[in-house]
C-alpha positions in Angstrom: 1.9 -9.0 -2.5 -1.7 -9.0 -1.2 -2.8 -6.4 1.4 -6.1 -6.5 3.2 -8.2 -4.3 5.5 -7.1 -0.9 4.3 -9.3 2.2 4.3 -8.1 3.9 1.2 -5.1 4.5 -1.2 -3.3 7.7 -0.3 -0.7 7.7 -3.1 0.3 5.3 -5.8 2.9 5.2 -8.6 5.4 2.6 -9.9 7.8 3.2 -7.0 5.5 3.8 -4.0 2.1 2.7 -2.7 0.8 4.3 0.5 -2.3 2.9 2.1 -4.3 4.4 5.0 -5.1 1.6 7.5 -7.4 1.8 10.5 -4.5 2.3 12.8 -1.9 4.2 10.7 -0.4 4.2 7.2 1.4 1.4 5.4 3.9 2.2 2.6 5.5 -0.2 0.1 8.5 1.0 -1.8 9.8 -0.8 -4.9 10.3 -0.8 -8.6 7.8 -1.3 -11.5 5.0 -1.9 -9.0 1.6 -2.4 -10.5 -1.9 -3.1 -9.1 -3.2 -6.4 -10.4 -6.5 -6.3 -8.6 -8.4 -3.9 -6.3 -11.4 -5.0 -4.2 -13.3 -3.2 -1.5 -10.6 -3.8 1.2 -8.0 -5.9 -0.6 -5.3 -5.0 -3.1 -2.9 -7.2 -5.0 0.4 -5.7 -6.0 3.1 -6.9 -8.3 6.7 -5.7 -8.7 10.0 -5.7 -7.0 9.5 -4.8 -3.4 12.4 -3.0 -1.7 11.0 -2.1 1.8 7.8 -1.4 3.7 7.1 1.2 6.4 4.3 1.4 9.0 3.5 4.7 10.8 1.1 4.7 13.8 -1.8 7.1 13.6 -3.9 8.0 10.6 -2.7 11.6 10.4 1.0 10.7 10.5 
């Protein structure tokens, strides 16, 4: 999975990645997730993805 245009990584482990976007937060849940590459505003993630969640508002 490749995700672009995020501001920063809030939390990361093998089961959850939470990114702060410009309009909210985006969370990916899964198993054995691992970051393959990380650039200024692009992240490439590998693993088994179970679900994603988007919450409006940066402070949510």
